[in-house]
C-alpha positions in Angstrom: 178.3 188.0 72.7 176.6 185.2 70.6 173.1 185.0 70.3 171.2 182.3 72.3 168.7 182.0 69.9 171.2 180.6 67.2 171.6 176.8 67.2 174.7 175.8 67.4 176.0 172.8 65.9 176.1 169.4 68.2 180.8 168.5 68.8 182.1 165.9 66.9 181.6 162.8 68.6 184.8 161.1 69.9 185.3 157.7 70.9 182.4 156.0 69.6 184.2 153.0 69.1 184.8 151.9 72.6 181.2 150.5 73.0 182.4 147.8 69.5 185.6 146.9 71.4 184.1 146.0 74.2 181.7 144.0 71.9 184.9 142.9 70.2 186.4 141.6 73.0 183.7 139.5 74.6 183.3 138.4 71.0 186.6 136.7 71.4 185.9 135.5 74.6 182.8 133.6 73.4 184.4 132.3 70.5 187.4 130.9 72.4 185.1 129.4 75.2 183.1 127.9 72.2 186.1 126.1 70.7 187.1 124.8 73.9 183.6 123.1 74.3 183.2 121.8 71.4 186.6 119.7 71.9 185.5 118.5 75.7 182.3 117.2 74.0 184.1 115.3 71.2 187.0 114.0 73.3 187.6 111.1 75.3 184.8 111.5 78.9 187.2 110.0 80.9 185.5 108.5 84.6 181.9 108.6 84.3 180.0 108.3 88.2 178.1 105.6 86.8 181.1 103.2 86.7 182.6 105.0 89.6 179.7 103.9 91.4 180.1 100.5 90.2 183.5 100.1 91.4 182.5 101.4 95.3 179.5 98.7 94.9 181.7 96.1 95.2 184.5 97.5 97.0 184.3 95.0 99.9 184.5 92.1 97.7 187.6 93.6 96.0 188.9 93.5 99.1 188.8 90.0 100.2 189.9 89.1 96.7 193.2 90.8 97.5 193.4 89.4 100.8 193.2 86.1 98.9 195.6 86.2 96.5 198.3 88.0 98.7 197.7 85.0 100.8 198.6 82.6 97.6 202.2 84.7 97.0 202.3 84.1 93.8 204.3 86.0 91.9 204.2 87.0 87.5 207.2 88.2 85.7 205.7 89.8 82.6 207.8 91.0 79.4 206.6 92.1 75.5 208.9 91.4 73.5 208.3 93.4 70.2 208.3 91.0 66.7 206.9 93.5 64.3 205.2 96.6 63.7 202.5 96.8 66.2 202.7 93.3 66.9 204.6 91.2 70.0 204.8 88.1 72.0 203.3 88.3 75.7 205.4 86.5 77.8 204.2 85.4 81.6 206.9 83.3 84.1 204.7 82.4 86.9 205.9 81.0 90.3 204.0 79.7 93.6 204.7 81.4 96.6 208.0 78.7 97.2 209.7 80.6 93.8 208.3 76.7 91.5 207.1 77.0 88.6 203.4 77.4 88.4 202.5 74.3 86.4 198.7 73.7 85.3 197.6 77.0 85.5 195.3 79.4 82.6 196.9 82.5 81.8 193.7 85.2 80.2 195.2 88.4 79.2 192.8 91.1 78.7 194.2 94.1 76.5 192.9 97.8 76.8 193.4 101.3 75.3 193.4 103.6 78.4 192.6 106.6 75.9 189.7 105.3 73.9 186.8 102.8 74.2 186.1 100.0 71.7 189.4 98.7 71.0 190.0 96.1 74.1 190.2 92.4 72.9 191.3 89.2 74.8 193.8 86.6 74.4 194.8 83.2 75.7 198.3 82.6 77.0 199.5 79.5 76.2 201.7 77.1 78.3 205.7 76.5 77.2 206.1 74.5 80.4 208.2 75.6 83.8 205.6 78.5 84.4 205.9 79.8 81.5 202.9 81.2 78.9 203.1 83.0 75.7 200.6 84.4 73.0 201.3 86.2 70.2 199.3 89.9 69.6 199.0 92.1 67.0 197.7 95.5 68.1 195.2 97.7 66.2 197.2 101.2 67.3 200.7 101.5 68.4 201.0 103.5 71.9 200.0 102.6 75.5 198.1 99.4 76.6 196.7 98.2 79.9 196.8 94.4 80.2 195.0 92.8 82.9 196.2 89.1 83.5 194.4 86.5 85.2 196.2 83.3 86.4 193.7 80.6 87.4 194.8 77.2 88.7 192.2 75.3 90.4 189.9 77.2 93.0 192.8 80.1 93.2 192.9 83.0 91.1 195.2 86.0 90.7 195.2 89.2 88.9 197.5 91.8 87.7 197.4 94.8 86.2 200.7 95.9 83.9 201.2 98.5 81.4 202.8 97.9 78.0 204.1 100.1 75.1 203.8 99.5 71.5 205.8 100.7 69.1 204.3 102.1 65.5 
């Protein structure tokens, strides 16, 4: 029988790596989350609550403008013709409710890049006769662009939004 007063060596510890495996796994998760947060903070902010509030505050006025615009019965045919790299001609043909050419109007365009701020620019379209209006446009970047067209004749205003693709 072994002597109980003699100290026995402690058994070898197996599995000491298991806590480190958990630490390593959590480290990978934390690193991935940090990378996603950094990307989110450096990319486009999208719609802000302040912008939505401003839009909602003028909702009744927007509805009244939409009813007035629908009552005009105006129609716009919009074309974009590419003339070079990031360059083209915007053509608008405007007609009244009877289908007659809408002469004597002022046509303005506001170009906005839907994915980036700071690249917006305006353009005025020159009359070409018979309700046609045109402007030569040079875009700073290729890709998707929104163009808000505003046609004004006297006290009447017509607005429409179109999306253009500008090749590079």
